[in-house]
Backbone as CSV, one residue per row, in Angstrom:
resi,resn,N_x,N_y,N_z,CA_x,CA_y,CA_z,C_x,C_y,C_z
1,MET,121.294,110.394,114.968,120.960,111.789,114.727,120.843,112.060,113.223
2,LEU,119.924,112.900,112.876,119.741,113.257,111.483,120.809,114.276,111.095
3,SER,121.503,114.007,109.985,122.587,114.883,109.584,122.229,115.751,108.382
4,ARG,121.066,115.579,107.814,120.622,116.385,106.692,119.114,116.546,106.793
5,GLY,118.525,117.323,105.902,117.100,117.565,105.978,116.273,116.319,105.689
6,TYR,115.230,116.136,106.479,114.319,114.999,106.297,112.877,115.469,106.398
7,TYR,112.001,114.684,105.794,110.567,114.948,105.805,109.843,113.677,106.243
8,ARG,108.851,113.840,107.115,107.978,112.724,107.488,106.763,112.817,106.574
9,LEU,106.493,111.729,105.853,105.392,111.700,104.901,104.283,110.789,105.398
10,LYS,103.072,111.258,105.274,101.887,110.464,105.574,101.024,110.483,104.314
11,PRO,101.291,109.531,103.402,100.554,109.498,102.132,99.073,109.196,102.323
12,ASP,98.316,109.549,101.305,96.889,109.241,101.261,96.698,107.729,101.386
13,THR,95.608,107.335,102.030,95.254,105.919,102.188,93.920,105.690,101.482
14,PRO,93.976,105.394,100.176,92.738,105.275,99.407,92.127,103.881,99.404
15,GLY,92.465,103.072,100.389,91.926,101.721,100.427,92.368,100.997,101.675
16,GLN,92.459,99.689,101.539,92.761,98.852,102.701,93.616,97.661,102.294
17,LEU,94.290,97.112,103.277,95.055,95.898,103.035,94.095,94.728,102.941
18,GLY,94.384,93.806,102.041,93.570,92.614,101.894,94.034,91.510,102.826
19,SER,93.237,90.495,102.936,93.514,89.384,103.856,94.733,88.567,103.445
20,LYS,95.199,88.717,102.204,96.376,87.980,101.744,97.690,88.673,102.104
21,THR,97.623,89.843,102.748,98.835,90.569,103.123,99.565,89.827,104.228
22,VAL,100.882,89.663,104.026,101.754,89.041,105.023,102.940,89.980,105.212
23,SER,103.089,90.540,106.396,104.131,91.525,106.660,105.500,91.021,106.216
24,GLY,106.171,91.841,105.414,107.510,91.518,104.961,107.594,90.653,103.719
25,THR,106.492,90.009,103.331,106.582,89.109,102.179,105.563,89.370,101.071
26,HIS,104.382,89.861,101.398,103.357,90.034,100.375,102.384,91.132,100.812
27,VAL,102.012,91.963,99.856,100.995,92.971,100.143,99.878,92.871,99.105
28,GLN,98.663,92.847,99.634,97.464,92.904,98.801,96.771,94.204,99.189
29,PHE,96.567,95.081,98.220,95.925,96.367,98.484,94.641,96.436,97.688
30,ILE,93.562,96.848,98.363,92.250,96.960,97.738,91.851,98.431,97.714
31,PHE,91.790,98.996,96.523,91.416,100.403,96.360,89.934,100.597,96.625
32,ASP,89.599,101.611,97.443,88.226,102.075,97.627,87.998,103.373,96.863
33,ASP,89.080,104.093,96.580,89.046,105.358,95.857,90.479,105.651,95.433
34,TRP,90.712,106.703,94.686,92.073,107.122,94.348,92.005,108.543,93.840
35,PHE,92.835,109.413,94.426,92.823,110.835,94.081,93.963,111.232,93.156
36,GLY,94.741,110.268,92.671,95.767,110.559,91.681,97.194,110.577,92.190
37,ASP,97.415,110.328,93.471,98.776,110.367,94.009,99.609,109.185,93.534
38,ASP,100.896,109.440,93.331,101.839,108.403,92.925,102.421,107.654,94.112
39,LEU,102.171,108.129,95.312,102.614,107.463,96.540,101.404,107.347,97.456
40,ILE,101.075,106.126,97.854,99.955,105.894,98.757,100.417,104.972,99.880
41,ALA,99.594,104.841,100.916,99.988,104.021,102.064,98.780,103.357,102.689
42,CYS,99.063,102.336,103.464,98.092,101.703,104.340,98.894,101.058,105.450
43,SER,98.635,101.469,106.682,99.467,101.069,107.824,100.895,101.497,107.499
44,SER,101.854,100.611,107.629,103.229,100.988,107.277,103.657,100.328,105.968
45,PHE,102.677,100.098,105.076,102.949,99.624,103.724,102.814,100.820,102.785
46,PHE,103.747,100.938,101.858,103.750,102.059,100.931,103.775,101.529,99.503
47,LEU,102.957,102.147,98.666,102.857,101.751,97.265,103.186,102.958,96.395
48,VAL,103.810,102.681,95.265,104.239,103.743,94.365,103.874,103.348,92.937
49,THR,103.483,104.328,92.138,103.170,104.032,90.740,104.444,103.660,89.998
50,GLU,104.286,102.877,88.952,105.436,102.534,88.127,106.054,103.782,87.505
51,LYS,105.223,104.789,87.225,105.725,106.049,86.660,106.738,106.696,87.597
52,LEU,106.373,106.851,88.866,107.297,107.461,89.817,108.458,106.524,90.120
53,LEU,108.180,105.254,90.187,109.235,104.272,90.426,110.326,104.380,89.366
54,ASN,109.943,104.502,88.113,110.918,104.635,87.038,111.796,105.864,87.225
55,LYS,111.248,106.920,87.801,112.031,108.134,88.062,112.970,107.934,89.255
56,LEU,112.533,107.167,90.259,113.372,106.913,91.437,114.526,105.977,91.117
57,GLU,114.270,104.993,90.272,115.282,103.977,90.004,116.515,104.516,89.300
58,GLY,116.424,105.642,88.657,117.588,106.225,87.999,118.418,107.110,88.904
59,THR,118.164,107.073,90.190,118.873,107.935,91.138,119.768,107.091,92.050
60,SER,120.499,107.770,92.912,121.354,107.080,93.889,120.681,107.005,95.264
61,LEU,119.370,107.215,95.314,118.645,107.188,96.583,118.683,105.786,97.179
62,LYS,118.842,105.717,98.502,118.983,104.427,99.193,117.925,104.254,100.278
63,GLY,117.659,102.979,100.609,116.774,102.674,101.717,115.460,102.027,101.325
64,TYR,115.352,101.600,100.073,114.128,100.951,99.634,114.455,99.872,98.611
65,SER,113.531,98.979,98.447,113.560,98.034,97.337,112.141,97.947,96.805
66,ILE,112.013,97.369,95.646,110.698,97.282,95.016,110.253,95.830,94.978
67,ARG,109.014,95.627,95.365,108.405,94.299,95.341,107.052,94.407,94.641
68,ASN,106.600,93.300,94.151,105.278,93.277,93.518,104.189,93.453,94.573
69,ALA,103.087,94.005,94.145,101.915,94.164,95.004,100.710,93.593,94.273
70,GLU,99.857,92.958,95.020,98.602,92.454,94.469,97.568,93.561,94.635
71,ILE,97.034,94.046,93.531,96.114,95.186,93.544,94.722,94.721,93.122
72,GLU,93.728,95.162,93.895,92.331,94.880,93.571,91.517,96.149,93.789
73,PHE,90.271,96.105,93.365,89.371,97.252,93.488,88.071,96.788,94.122
74,SER,87.624,97.518,95.127,86.397,97.156,95.831,85.174,97.623,95.035
75,PRO,84.008,97.100,95.357,82.782,97.619,94.735,82.615,99.122,94.978
76,LEU,83.034,99.603,96.161,82.951,101.036,96.451,83.762,101.844,95.442
77,PHE,84.933,101.346,95.075,85.758,102.041,94.084,84.960,102.264,92.806
78,TYR,84.328,101.209,92.324,83.569,101.328,91.075,82.341,102.223,91.239
79,ASP,81.708,102.197,92.419,80.582,103.096,92.682,81.020,104.554,92.619
80,LEU,82.192,104.847,93.170,82.695,106.223,93.224,83.353,106.676,91.933
81,ASN,83.969,105.748,91.211,84.841,106.124,90.100,84.491,105.524,88.752
82,GLY,83.485,104.669,88.692,83.199,103.993,87.422,84.397,103.159,87.018
83,ASN,84.808,103.306,85.775,85.962,102.557,85.273,87.211,103.433,85.206
84,LYS,87.395,104.291,86.179,88.563,105.182,86.245,89.848,104.373,86.063
85,ASN,90.724,104.896,85.234,91.997,104.238,84.978,92.975,104.539,86.122
86,VAL,93.466,103.499,86.761,94.452,103.624,87.832,95.740,102.986,87.329
87,PRO,96.864,103.691,87.447,98.120,103.121,86.963,98.560,101.922,87.793
88,LYS,99.552,101.208,87.295,100.095,100.071,88.030,100.898,100.572,89.223
89,PHE,100.719,99.896,90.352,101.437,100.224,91.578,102.341,99.063,91.975
90,LYS,103.464,99.408,92.582,104.394,98.433,93.150,104.544,98.745,94.639
91,TRP,105.003,97.771,95.375,105.248,97.914,96.807,106.609,98.584,96.981
92,LEU,106.625,99.746,97.604,107.860,100.450,97.959,108.260,99.919,99.330
93,TYR,109.077,98.882,99.323,109.473,98.213,100.559,110.618,98.996,101.190
94,ILE,110.361,99.562,102.358,111.343,100.422,103.024,112.233,99.571,103.916
95,ASN,113.524,99.588,103.620,114.490,98.818,104.396,115.673,99.666,104.856
96,GLY,115.510,100.975,104.815,116.607,101.871,105.143,116.756,102.146,106.630
97,LEU,117.889,102.736,106.933,118.234,103.195,108.278,118.194,104.722,108.283
98,PRO,118.214,105.352,109.463,118.113,106.816,109.501,119.155,107.580,108.684
99,GLU,120.249,106.974,108.318,121.223,107.678,107.476,120.917,107.522,105.986
100,ASP,119.905,106.726,105.631,119.525,106.521,104.236,118.491,107.551,103.794
101,ASP,118.103,107.461,102.526,117.117,108.397,101.975,115.683,108.029,102.307
102,PHE,115.430,106.769,102.636,114.111,106.278,103.016,114.249,105.416,104.257
103,PHE,113.423,105.666,105.269,113.363,104.783,106.434,112.031,104.978,107.145
104,ILE,111.709,104.052,108.024,110.481,104.120,108.817,110.860,104.588,110.213
105,ASP,110.144,105.588,110.730,110.461,106.079,112.077,109.757,105.243,113.146
106,GLU,109.957,105.625,114.400,109.412,104.855,115.529,107.889,104.853,115.562
107,GLU,107.256,105.764,114.843,105.793,105.814,114.772,105.247,105.069,113.552
108,GLY,106.125,104.458,112.781,105.697,103.736,111.586,105.481,104.621,110.374
109,CYS,105.964,105.864,110.442,105.802,106.792,109.327,107.000,106.713,108.386
110,LEU,106.755,107.020,107.143,107.814,107.087,106.145,108.569,108.393,106.323
111,VAL,109.885,108.292,106.416,110.746,109.470,106.486,111.671,109.416,105.286
112,VAL,111.794,110.549,104.596,112.644,110.607,103.407,113.587,111.804,103.506
113,SER,114.732,111.657,102.869,115.697,112.757,102.821,115.137,113.888,101.967
114,SER,115.728,115.065,102.098,115.286,116.191,101.280,115.482,115.883,99.796
115,ALA,116.547,115.150,99.452,116.771,114.778,98.055,115.646,113.878,97.548
116,ALA,115.258,112.890,98.344,114.175,111.983,97.947,112.853,112.751,97.841
117,TYR,112.577,113.613,98.808,111.335,114.387,98.797,111.257,115.273,97.554
118,GLU,112.317,116.011,97.283,112.314,116.907,96.129,112.157,116.121,94.833
119,HIS,112.768,114.959,94.771,112.657,114.130,93.571,111.211,113.649,93.398
120,MET,110.604,113.153,94.465,109.226,112.670,94.362,108.262,113.795,94.045
121,LYS,108.478,114.945,94.646,107.587,116.087,94.434,107.695,116.628,93.005
122,SER,108.898,116.645,92.460,109.081,117.197,91.119,108.760,116.191,90.014
123,LYS,108.875,114.910,90.294,108.676,113.884,89.266,107.339,113.161,89.363
124,GLY,106.603,113.398,90.436,105.338,112.697,90.617,104.321,113.568,91.317
125,ASN,103.173,112.988,91.576,102.096,113.682,92.278,101.995,113.115,93.693
126,ILE,102.302,113.937,94.686,102.123,113.561,96.092,101.308,114.648,96.798
127,ASP,100.382,115.246,96.052,99.602,116.378,96.550,98.757,116.074,97.779
128,ASN,98.295,114.840,97.940,97.436,114.494,99.078,98.215,113.905,100.244
129,CYS,99.509,114.012,100.188,100.400,113.490,101.225,100.632,114.562,102.288
130,GLU,100.412,114.211,103.544,100.759,115.128,104.641,102.268,115.143,104.765
131,VAL,102.854,116.324,104.862,104.305,116.460,104.920,104.677,117.254,106.158
132,GLU,105.608,116.707,106.915,106.130,117.399,108.094,107.631,117.512,107.944
133,ILE,108.142,118.730,108.024,109.585,118.947,107.959,110.165,118.599,109.317
134,LEU,111.197,117.757,109.308,111.866,117.383,110.550,113.089,118.264,110.741
135,VAL,113.237,118.778,111.934,114.378,119.632,112.249,115.544,118.730,112.606
136,ASN,116.690,119.013,112.022,117.881,118.222,112.346,118.241,118.397,113.806
137,ALA,118.614,117.294,114.447,118.992,117.342,115.858,120.452,117.678,116.005
């Protein structure tokens, strides 16, 4: 049971997983576009900018670890964006349980505590992320 406020997040998906992705060990993400969000997703893989990551790492939030991500850009990205500068992204590997600040629900969605949500919203850009408030049971 959820004992505090939680939010289900569905971040923008500005690309696709590459063929080198191996669940649990390696993620290759290929950008087709990017609207500026610091948190993005593809399937149940989540990526975060180093800028937002640096803000998260100074907190006591639990339920995630950081792993490297292989980032590439498709020809479509360059057609749409030219040489748009995209910050460095890392893999936000979610390993939390429902009592932690980050966990994956039964639908494969990212769920974060109210503390994690407020921190990400105030310290980064998650404007294109669908947000659903979960009612405590």
